C-alpha positions in Angstrom: -48.1 -245.5 66.9 -44.9 -247.2 66.3 -43.2 -248.7 69.4 -40.0 -246.8 68.7 -41.8 -243.5 69.2 -42.9 -244.1 72.8 -39.5 -243.5 74.4 -39.2 -240.1 72.7 -42.7 -239.2 73.6 -42.4 -240.2 77.2 -39.0 -238.5 77.5 -40.5 -235.3 76.2 -43.3 -235.6 78.7 -40.9 -236.2 81.6 -38.8 -233.2 80.6 -41.9 -231.0 80.5 -43.1 -232.3 83.9 -39.8 -231.6 85.5 -39.7 -228.1 84.0 -43.2 -227.3 85.0 -43.0 -229.0 88.5 -39.6 -227.8 89.7 -38.0 -225.2 87.5 -41.1 -223.1 87.3 -40.7 -222.3 91.0 -37.5 -220.4 90.2 -39.0 -218.1 87.6 -38.7 -214.4 88.2 -41.3 -212.9 90.5 -40.9 -209.5 89.0 -43.6 -208.3 86.7 -43.2 -208.8 83.0 -43.1 -206.0 80.5 -46.9 -205.6 80.2 -47.4 -205.5 84.0 -44.5 -203.0 84.5 -45.7 -200.7 81.6 -49.2 -200.6 83.2 -47.7 -199.5 86.5 -45.9 -196.4 84.9 -47.1 -193.3 86.6 -48.1 -195.0 89.9 -46.2 -195.5 93.1 -46.2 -199.0 94.6 -45.2 -200.4 97.9 -43.2 -203.6 98.7 -46.3 -205.8 98.1 -46.8 -204.3 94.6 -50.0 -202.5 95.8 -50.6 -199.1 94.2 -50.3 -196.4 96.8 -50.6 -193.3 94.6 -50.2 -191.7 91.2 -52.2 -192.4 88.1 -51.7 -195.4 85.8 -53.7 -197.8 83.7 -53.3 -200.6 86.3 -55.7 -198.8 88.6 -58.6 -199.9 86.4 -57.6 -203.5 86.6 -60.3 -206.0 87.8 -60.1 -209.6 88.8 -60.7 -212.1 86.0 -63.9 -214.1 86.0 -62.0 -217.3 86.6 -59.9 -215.8 89.5 -61.6 -218.2 91.9 -60.8 -221.3 89.8 -58.7 -224.1 91.3 -55.6 -223.3 89.2 -55.8 -219.5 89.3 -52.7 -217.4 89.8 -50.1 -220.1 89.1 -51.0 -222.2 92.0 -53.5 -224.8 93.3 -56.2 -223.5 95.6 -56.1 -225.0 99.1 -52.4 -225.8 99.2 -50.5 -223.6 101.7 -47.0 -224.3 100.5 -46.2 -222.0 97.6 -43.5 -224.3 96.2 -45.7 -227.3 96.1 -48.7 -225.3 94.9 -46.8 -223.8 91.9 -45.2 -227.1 91.0 -48.5 -229.0 91.1 -50.2 -226.4 89.1 -47.5 -226.7 86.4 -47.7 -230.5 86.4 -51.5 -230.5 86.1 -51.2 -228.0 83.3 -48.7 -230.2 81.4 -50.9 -233.3 81.9 -54.1 -231.5 80.8 -52.3 -230.1 77.7 -50.8 -233.5 76.9 -54.2 -235.2 77.3 -55.9 -232.6 75.1 -53.2 -232.8 72.4 -53.1 -236.6 72.5 -56.9 -236.7 72.2 -56.7 -234.4 69.1 -54.0 -236.6 67.5 -56.1 -239.7 68.4 -59.1 -238.2 66.6 -57.1 -237.2 63.6 -55.2 -240.5 63.1 -55.6 -242.7 60.1 -58.1 -245.4 60.7 -57.1 -247.8 58.0 -54.7 -248.2 55.1 -54.4 -245.2 52.9 -56.1 -245.5 49.6 -53.6 -246.0 46.8 -53.2 -243.0 44.5 -54.0 -243.3 40.8 -50.9 -244.4 38.8 -49.1 -241.5 37.2 -48.3 -241.4 33.5 -45.0 -243.3 33.2 -42.2 -242.5 30.9 -39.5 -244.9 29.8 -36.1 -244.4 31.5 -34.5 -243.6 28.1 -37.0 -240.8 27.4 -36.6 -239.3 30.9 -32.8 -239.3 30.7 -32.9 -237.7 27.2 -35.2 -235.0 28.5 -32.9 -234.3 31.4 -29.9 -234.1 29.0 -31.8 -231.7 26.7 -32.7 -229.5 29.7 -29.1 -229.4 30.9 -27.9 -228.4 27.4 -30.4 -225.6 27.0 -29.2 -222.2 28.3 -31.3 -220.8 31.1 -30.9 -217.2 30.1 -33.3 -217.6 27.2 -30.8 -216.4 24.6 -29.2 -218.6 21.9 
């Protein structure tokens, strides 16, 4: 990688880390469109627990990875929600960056590119004459 690309790459990584670590804590805590549409027909309390009615959300189950260390937009074992959410975002960005960087590292060129076969060359006079003929020919197809 060229040395002039590093500041751009590191700047982008820094912006992503700040957004994931700090700004993500200020995202809306209200359910998104899918969650709110699944709750239609049910009554919920202040903790968003279903207390009555009939809706598709009543059949919801926990995901198989609900006990994983980064489940539910936080890091398990950290009591402070602000720190937990921020750390979860930072870890997600770093894991994604490492995975993407690894893919680019695997896909990079390993040596000089093989030269392409030389194309048929035309003399400059022939090329300009062909261009002049093309410009003088009407494009509508009628003469």
